[in-house]
TORKOL-4160 file (C-alpha; in steps of 0.2 Angstrom, whole numbers, padded with zeros to 4 digits, m for minus):
298
<pt num="1" X="0016" Y="0050" Z="m0161"/>
<pt num="2" X="0012" Y="0057" Z="m0143"/>
<pt num="3" X="0023" Y="0054" Z="m0129"/>
<pt num="4" X="0016" Y="0054" Z="m0112"/>
<pt num="5" X="0015" Y="0049" Z="m0093"/>
<pt num="6" X="0004" Y="0035" Z="m0084"/>
<pt num="7" X="0008" Y="0031" Z="m0065"/>
<pt num="8" X="0010" Y="0014" Z="m0063"/>
<pt num="9" X="0012" Y="0012" Z="m0044"/>
<pt num="10" X="0021" Y="0016" Z="m0031"/>
<pt num="11" X="0032" Y="0003" Z="m0022"/>
<pt num="12" X="0049" Y="0004" Z="m0010"/>
<pt num="13" X="0068" Y="m0002" Z="m0009"/>
<pt num="14" X="0083" Y="m0002" Z="m0002"/>
<pt num="15" X="0084" Y="0016" Z="m0006"/>
<pt num="16" X="0066" Y="0021" Z="0002"/>
<pt num="17" X="0049" Y="0025" Z="m0006"/>
<pt num="18" X="0045" Y="0028" Z="m0026"/>
<pt num="19" X="0034" Y="0031" Z="m0040"/>
<pt num="20" X="0032" Y="0022" Z="m0054"/>
<pt num="21" X="0029" Y="0032" Z="m0067"/>
<pt num="22" X="0027" Y="0022" Z="m0085"/>
<pt num="23" X="0037" Y="0035" Z="m0099"/>
<pt num="24" X="0028" Y="0030" Z="m0116"/>
<pt num="25" X="0032" Y="0032" Z="m0134"/>
<pt num="26" X="0025" Y="0022" Z="m0149"/>
<pt num="27" X="0020" Y="0008" Z="m0139"/>
<pt num="28" X="0033" Y="0004" Z="m0129"/>
<pt num="29" X="0037" Y="0009" Z="m0110"/>
<pt num="30" X="0048" Y="0015" Z="m0102"/>
<pt num="31" X="0049" Y="0014" Z="m0082"/>
<pt num="32" X="0056" Y="0026" Z="m0070"/>
<pt num="33" X="0056" Y="0025" Z="m0053"/>
<pt num="34" X="0055" Y="0043" Z="m0045"/>
<pt num="35" X="0059" Y="0044" Z="m0026"/>
<pt num="36" X="0047" Y="0058" Z="m0017"/>
<pt num="37" X="0057" Y="0060" Z="m0003"/>
<pt num="38" X="0061" Y="0078" Z="0001"/>
<pt num="39" X="0057" Y="0081" Z="m0017"/>
<pt num="40" X="0047" Y="0095" Z="m0023"/>
<pt num="41" X="0035" Y="0086" Z="m0039"/>
<pt num="42" X="0018" Y="0092" Z="m0045"/>
<pt num="43" X="0007" Y="0077" Z="m0055"/>
<pt num="44" X="m0009" Y="0079" Z="m0063"/>
<pt num="45" X="m0019" Y="0066" Z="m0066"/>
<pt num="46" X="m0026" Y="0069" Z="m0085"/>
<pt num="47" X="m0041" Y="0058" Z="m0096"/>
<pt num="48" X="m0036" Y="0041" Z="m0100"/>
<pt num="49" X="m0030" Y="0025" Z="m0090"/>
<pt num="50" X="m0017" Y="0013" Z="m0096"/>
<pt num="51" X="m0013" Y="m0003" Z="m0088"/>
<pt num="52" X="m0001" Y="m0006" Z="m0074"/>
<pt num="53" X="0011" Y="m0019" Z="m0080"/>
<pt num="54" X="0014" Y="m0037" Z="m0073"/>
<pt num="55" X="0020" Y="m0047" Z="m0056"/>
<pt num="56" X="0028" Y="m0063" Z="m0058"/>
<pt num="57" X="0024" Y="m0071" Z="m0041"/>
<pt num="58" X="0040" Y="m0081" Z="m0046"/>
<pt num="59" X="0052" Y="m0070" Z="m0046"/>
<pt num="60" X="0042" Y="m0057" Z="m0036"/>
<pt num="61" X="0045" Y="m0043" Z="m0048"/>
<pt num="62" X="0036" Y="m0028" Z="m0057"/>
<pt num="63" X="0037" Y="m0024" Z="m0077"/>
<pt num="64" X="0029" Y="m0016" Z="m0088"/>
<pt num="65" X="0015" Y="m0019" Z="m0098"/>
<pt num="66" X="0023" Y="m0028" Z="m0115"/>
<pt num="67" X="0006" Y="m0022" Z="m0126"/>
<pt num="68" X="0004" Y="m0004" Z="m0117"/>
<pt num="69" X="m0013" Y="m0008" Z="m0117"/>
<pt num="70" X="m0026" Y="0004" Z="m0113"/>
<pt num="71" X="m0040" Y="0002" Z="m0101"/>
<pt num="72" X="m0058" Y="0005" Z="m0107"/>
<pt num="73" X="m0065" Y="m0003" Z="m0092"/>
<pt num="74" X="m0066" Y="0009" Z="m0076"/>
<pt num="75" X="m0063" Y="m0004" Z="m0062"/>
<pt num="76" X="m0046" Y="m0014" Z="m0069"/>
<pt num="77" X="m0030" Y="m0008" Z="m0067"/>
<pt num="78" X="m0023" Y="m0021" Z="m0078"/>
<pt num="79" X="m0026" Y="m0025" Z="m0098"/>
<pt num="80" X="m0034" Y="m0044" Z="m0098"/>
<pt num="81" X="m0014" Y="m0050" Z="m0104"/>
<pt num="82" X="m0007" Y="m0045" Z="m0090"/>
<pt num="83" X="m0020" Y="m0050" Z="m0078"/>
<pt num="84" X="m0017" Y="m0068" Z="m0085"/>
<pt num="85" X="0003" Y="m0065" Z="m0085"/>
<pt num="86" X="0000" Y="m0063" Z="m0064"/>
<pt num="87" X="m0013" Y="m0079" Z="m0061"/>
<pt num="88" X="m0019" Y="m0071" Z="m0043"/>
<pt num="89" X="m0033" Y="m0069" Z="m0033"/>
<pt num="90" X="m0033" Y="m0065" Z="m0015"/>
<pt num="91" X="m0048" Y="m0075" Z="m0010"/>
<pt num="92" X="m0041" Y="m0089" Z="m0017"/>
<pt num="93" X="m0048" Y="m0100" Z="0001"/>
<pt num="94" X="m0064" Y="m0099" Z="m0008"/>
<pt num="95" X="m0060" Y="m0108" Z="m0024"/>
<pt num="96" X="m0057" Y="m0128" Z="m0029"/>
<pt num="97" X="m0038" Y="m0129" Z="m0034"/>
<pt num="98" X="m0043" Y="m0131" Z="m0052"/>
<pt num="99" X="m0047" Y="m0112" Z="m0051"/>
<pt num="100" X="m0034" Y="m0106" Z="m0045"/>
<pt num="101" X="m0018" Y="m0102" Z="m0058"/>
<pt num="102" X="m0004" Y="m0113" Z="m0060"/>
<pt num="103" X="0010" Y="m0100" Z="m0054"/>
<pt num="104" X="m0003" Y="m0096" Z="m0036"/>
<pt num="105" X="m0002" Y="m0113" Z="m0033"/>
<pt num="106" X="0016" Y="m0114" Z="m0032"/>
<pt num="107" X="0015" Y="m0096" Z="m0024"/>
<pt num="108" X="0001" Y="m0101" Z="m0009"/>
<pt num="109" X="0015" Y="m0117" Z="m0006"/>
<pt num="110" X="0029" Y="m0106" Z="m0001"/>
<pt num="111" X="0032" Y="m0097" Z="0018"/>
<pt num="112" X="0020" Y="m0088" Z="0023"/>
<pt num="113" X="0020" Y="m0078" Z="0041"/>
<pt num="114" X="0004" Y="m0069" Z="0049"/>
<pt num="115" X="0004" Y="m0053" Z="0056"/>
<pt num="116" X="m0004" Y="m0040" Z="0066"/>
<pt num="117" X="m0006" Y="m0021" Z="0058"/>
<pt num="118" X="m0008" Y="m0007" Z="0070"/>
<pt num="119" X="m0015" Y="0010" Z="0063"/>
<pt num="120" X="m0022" Y="0017" Z="0080"/>
<pt num="121" X="m0026" Y="0016" Z="0098"/>
<pt num="122" X="m0039" Y="0001" Z="0097"/>
<pt num="123" X="m0037" Y="m0001" Z="0079"/>
<pt num="124" X="m0029" Y="m0018" Z="0075"/>
<pt num="125" X="m0029" Y="m0027" Z="0058"/>
<pt num="126" X="m0024" Y="m0048" Z="0056"/>
<pt num="127" X="m0017" Y="m0050" Z="0039"/>
<pt num="128" X="m0006" Y="m0064" Z="0029"/>
<pt num="129" X="0009" Y="m0064" Z="0018"/>
<pt num="130" X="0022" Y="m0073" Z="0010"/>
<pt num="131" X="0036" Y="m0072" Z="0019"/>
<pt num="132" X="0048" Y="m0067" Z="0006"/>
<pt num="133" X="0037" Y="m0051" Z="0001"/>
<pt num="134" X="0032" Y="m0048" Z="0019"/>
<pt num="135" X="0042" Y="m0033" Z="0023"/>
<pt num="136" X="0034" Y="m0024" Z="0006"/>
<pt num="137" X="0018" Y="m0031" Z="0012"/>
<pt num="138" X="0019" Y="m0019" Z="0027"/>
<pt num="139" X="0025" Y="m0004" Z="0020"/>
<pt num="140" X="0011" Y="m0004" Z="0004"/>
<pt num="141" X="m0004" Y="m0003" Z="0016"/>
<pt num="142" X="0006" Y="0009" Z="0030"/>
<pt num="143" X="0004" Y="m0002" Z="0045"/>
<pt num="144" X="0011" Y="0009" Z="0057"/>
<pt num="145" X="0019" Y="m0005" Z="0069"/>
<pt num="146" X="0018" Y="m0021" Z="0064"/>
<pt num="147" X="0019" Y="m0041" Z="0077"/>
<pt num="148" X="0025" Y="m0054" Z="0064"/>
<pt num="149" X="0017" Y="m0068" Z="0075"/>
<pt num="150" X="0018" Y="m0084" Z="0065"/>
<pt num="151" X="0025" Y="m0092" Z="0051"/>
<pt num="152" X="0019" Y="m0106" Z="0042"/>
<pt num="153" X="0027" Y="m0117" Z="0027"/>
<pt num="154" X="0011" Y="m0112" Z="0016"/>
<pt num="155" X="m0004" Y="m0098" Z="0011"/>
<pt num="156" X="m0018" Y="m0109" Z="0019"/>
<pt num="157" X="m0013" Y="m0114" Z="0036"/>
<pt num="158" X="m0008" Y="m0094" Z="0035"/>
<pt num="159" X="m0025" Y="m0091" Z="0030"/>
<pt num="160" X="m0033" Y="m0104" Z="0044"/>
<pt num="161" X="m0025" Y="m0094" Z="0055"/>
<pt num="162" X="m0028" Y="m0078" Z="0051"/>
<pt num="163" X="m0048" Y="m0082" Z="0051"/>
<pt num="164" X="m0048" Y="m0091" Z="0066"/>
<pt num="165" X="m0039" Y="m0074" Z="0076"/>
<pt num="166" X="m0054" Y="m0063" Z="0064"/>
<pt num="167" X="m0067" Y="m0070" Z="0068"/>
<pt num="168" X="m0063" Y="m0075" Z="0086"/>
<pt num="169" X="m0059" Y="m0058" Z="0091"/>
<pt num="170" X="m0067" Y="m0047" Z="0081"/>
<pt num="171" X="m0052" Y="m0040" Z="0071"/>
<pt num="172" X="m0054" Y="m0033" Z="0055"/>
<pt num="173" X="m0046" Y="m0041" Z="0041"/>
<pt num="174" X="m0045" Y="m0025" Z="0031"/>
<pt num="175" X="m0043" Y="m0007" Z="0037"/>
<pt num="176" X="m0051" Y="0007" Z="0024"/>
<pt num="177" X="m0041" Y="0021" Z="0013"/>
<pt num="178" X="m0051" Y="0036" Z="0021"/>
<pt num="179" X="m0049" Y="0029" Z="0038"/>
<pt num="180" X="m0031" Y="0026" Z="0037"/>
<pt num="181" X="m0028" Y="0045" Z="0032"/>
<pt num="182" X="m0040" Y="0052" Z="0045"/>
<pt num="183" X="m0029" Y="0042" Z="0060"/>
<pt num="184" X="m0012" Y="0046" Z="0051"/>
<pt num="185" X="m0010" Y="0063" Z="0060"/>
<pt num="186" X="m0013" Y="0054" Z="0076"/>
<pt num="187" X="0004" Y="0055" Z="0087"/>
<pt num="188" X="0005" Y="0036" Z="0090"/>
<pt num="189" X="0014" Y="0026" Z="0108"/>
<pt num="190" X="0027" Y="0011" Z="0101"/>
<pt num="191" X="0023" Y="0006" Z="0120"/>
<pt num="192" X="0006" Y="0006" Z="0122"/>
<pt num="193" X="0005" Y="m0001" Z="0106"/>
<pt num="194" X="0017" Y="m0016" Z="0110"/>
<pt num="195" X="0005" Y="m0019" Z="0126"/>
<pt num="196" X="m0012" Y="m0019" Z="0114"/>
<pt num="197" X="m0002" Y="m0032" Z="0105"/>
<pt num="198" X="0006" Y="m0040" Z="0119"/>
<pt num="199" X="m0013" Y="m0040" Z="0127"/>
<pt num="200" X="m0021" Y="m0048" Z="0110"/>
<pt num="201" X="m0006" Y="m0061" Z="0108"/>
<pt num="202" X="m0014" Y="m0067" Z="0122"/>
<pt num="203" X="m0028" Y="m0070" Z="0117"/>
<pt num="204" X="m0024" Y="m0077" Z="0104"/>
<pt num="205" X="m0013" Y="m0091" Z="0113"/>
<pt num="206" X="m0029" Y="m0097" Z="0119"/>
<pt num="207" X="m0036" Y="m0100" Z="0101"/>
<pt num="208" X="m0019" Y="m0111" Z="0095"/>
<pt num="209" X="m0008" Y="m0125" Z="0100"/>
<pt num="210" X="0007" Y="m0115" Z="0096"/>
<pt num="211" X="0007" Y="m0098" Z="0106"/>
<pt num="212" X="0010" Y="m0081" Z="0096"/>
<pt num="213" X="0029" Y="m0074" Z="0093"/>
<pt num="214" X="0032" Y="m0060" Z="0107"/>
<pt num="215" X="0050" Y="m0056" Z="0098"/>
<pt num="216" X="0047" Y="m0048" Z="0080"/>
<pt num="217" X="0036" Y="m0030" Z="0084"/>
<pt num="218" X="0043" Y="m0016" Z="0074"/>
<pt num="219" X="0040" Y="0002" Z="0071"/>
<pt num="220" X="0040" Y="0005" Z="0054"/>
<pt num="221" X="0037" Y="0026" Z="0054"/>
<pt num="222" X="0052" Y="0030" Z="0054"/>
<pt num="223" X="0054" Y="0022" Z="0035"/>
<pt num="224" X="0037" Y="0032" Z="0030"/>
<pt num="225" X="0042" Y="0051" Z="0036"/>
<pt num="226" X="0061" Y="0050" Z="0039"/>
<pt num="227" X="0066" Y="0065" Z="0042"/>
<pt num="228" X="0051" Y="0064" Z="0057"/>
<pt num="229" X="0039" Y="0079" Z="0053"/>
<pt num="230" X="0024" Y="0082" Z="0063"/>
<pt num="231" X="0007" Y="0082" Z="0055"/>
<pt num="232" X="m0004" Y="0097" Z="0058"/>
<pt num="233" X="m0020" Y="0095" Z="0064"/>
<pt num="234" X="m0024" Y="0105" Z="0050"/>
<pt num="235" X="m0017" Y="0096" Z="0036"/>
<pt num="236" X="m0028" Y="0094" Z="0019"/>
<pt num="237" X="m0035" Y="0077" Z="0012"/>
<pt num="238" X="m0033" Y="0082" Z="m0005"/>
<pt num="239" X="m0037" Y="0064" Z="m0012"/>
<pt num="240" X="m0056" Y="0064" Z="m0018"/>
<pt num="241" X="m0054" Y="0083" Z="m0026"/>
<pt num="242" X="m0058" Y="0086" Z="m0043"/>
<pt num="243" X="m0042" Y="0089" Z="m0051"/>
<pt num="244" X="m0031" Y="0075" Z="m0044"/>
<pt num="245" X="m0016" Y="0087" Z="m0043"/>
<pt num="246" X="m0003" Y="0084" Z="m0032"/>
<pt num="247" X="0011" Y="0100" Z="m0029"/>
<pt num="248" X="0023" Y="0103" Z="m0017"/>
<pt num="249" X="0038" Y="0097" Z="m0005"/>
<pt num="250" X="0034" Y="0078" Z="0000"/>
<pt num="251" X="0039" Y="0072" Z="0016"/>
<pt num="252" X="0034" Y="0056" Z="0019"/>
<pt num="253" X="0025" Y="0041" Z="0009"/>
<pt num="254" X="0013" Y="0029" Z="0021"/>
<pt num="255" X="0008" Y="0016" Z="0011"/>
<pt num="256" X="m0002" Y="0023" Z="m0004"/>
<pt num="257" X="m0002" Y="0040" Z="0004"/>
<pt num="258" X="0010" Y="0055" Z="0002"/>
<pt num="259" X="0013" Y="0069" Z="0011"/>
<pt num="260" X="0018" Y="0085" Z="0005"/>
<pt num="261" X="0021" Y="0104" Z="0009"/>
<pt num="262" X="0015" Y="0119" Z="0000"/>
<pt num="263" X="0014" Y="0136" Z="0005"/>
<pt num="264" X="0018" Y="0132" Z="0023"/>
<pt num="265" X="0002" Y="0121" Z="0022"/>
<pt num="266" X="0003" Y="0100" Z="0022"/>
<pt num="267" X="m0010" Y="0090" Z="0010"/>
<pt num="268" X="m0010" Y="0072" Z="0009"/>
<pt num="269" X="m0017" Y="0062" Z="m0007"/>
<pt num="270" X="m0022" Y="0042" Z="m0010"/>
<pt num="271" X="m0009" Y="0038" Z="m0025"/>
<pt num="272" X="m0025" Y="0026" Z="m0027"/>
<pt num="273" X="m0035" Y="0038" Z="m0032"/>
<pt num="274" X="m0022" Y="0040" Z="m0046"/>
<pt num="275" X="m0014" Y="0024" Z="m0052"/>
<pt num="276" X="m0016" Y="0019" Z="m0069"/>
<pt num="277" X="m0021" Y="0037" Z="m0076"/>
<pt num="278" X="m0011" Y="0049" Z="m0088"/>
<pt num="279" X="m0002" Y="0061" Z="m0080"/>
<pt num="280" X="0006" Y="0077" Z="m0082"/>
<pt num="281" X="0023" Y="0077" Z="m0071"/>
<pt num="282" X="0037" Y="0090" Z="m0067"/>
<pt num="283" X="0049" Y="0092" Z="m0055"/>
<pt num="284" X="0045" Y="0106" Z="m0042"/>
<pt num="285" X="0028" Y="0114" Z="m0039"/>
<pt num="286" X="0015" Y="0124" Z="m0041"/>
<pt num="287" X="0002" Y="0137" Z="m0033"/>
<pt num="288" X="m0012" Y="0126" Z="m0022"/>
<pt num="289" X="m0028" Y="0132" Z="m0015"/>
<pt num="290" X="m0035" Y="0126" Z="m0002"/>
<pt num="291" X="m0045" Y="0132" Z="0016"/>
<pt num="292" X="m0034" Y="0124" Z="0030"/>
<pt num="293" X="m0050" Y="0113" Z="0038"/>
<pt num="294" X="m0047" Y="0096" Z="0051"/>
<pt num="295" X="m0048" Y="0079" Z="0046"/>
<pt num="296" X="m0061" Y="0067" Z="0054"/>
<pt num="297" X="m0067" Y="0050" Z="0055"/>
<pt num="298" X="m0085" Y="0056" Z="0053"/>
């Protein structure tokens, strides 16, 4: 029976950033965690999409799809069985309790946090996460700096605070991937970010009975780009290129945005464009032909 590989995601642990490579053979999956920073590799999207697997809301652990299911829907990244197992709806606050899965009801009752995520001067979003999973949440969205402003007993209180901050201070709850990529080569200043955080916290304090915590402000840059390589103004975003190909030496991973160098030129690519797809993967690089360009928000 044919053996092949699919890209089931990306993640972060004590060893750094990794790609999840699911190696399929005879209906079973062997999952490999590939740590790309400092390594040369080639990954190319092929035809065919496969379930990215399960996530346990109790243990907060990922696992492979037990059925190694091929996906027929162009929108979903998981099969029905894995979707049912996960049982998570990010818009839980719009649902009645009976519409929320038992596993998410239990998860929602665990300690949660409210945070501010900084992507560039003037672009700060507000978000929530379970307290136990917070660092992974910050990293998976590629937040450049973080201010952890509240810790509360459950997801409902966290959502109440998030919604009030977002609506009253006009802060986004989502920053689109295209905008994150366009801003990635902007050099940021931690002191300026801290000042912007503190200014926002002063406003937040007027909205809520408890003051925002000012002691938990974190610089995330060294995790994403451990060797501190400067991004060129001519870095090329290949996320929407038809080839769906990454090839070169990886030097950073900002959330889903992988950074790599090939032939003296820097490139970036959103892994979200490749996740769930069958891929060909090899260590080593191939020639990439693109004209240098300056990325832009427009």
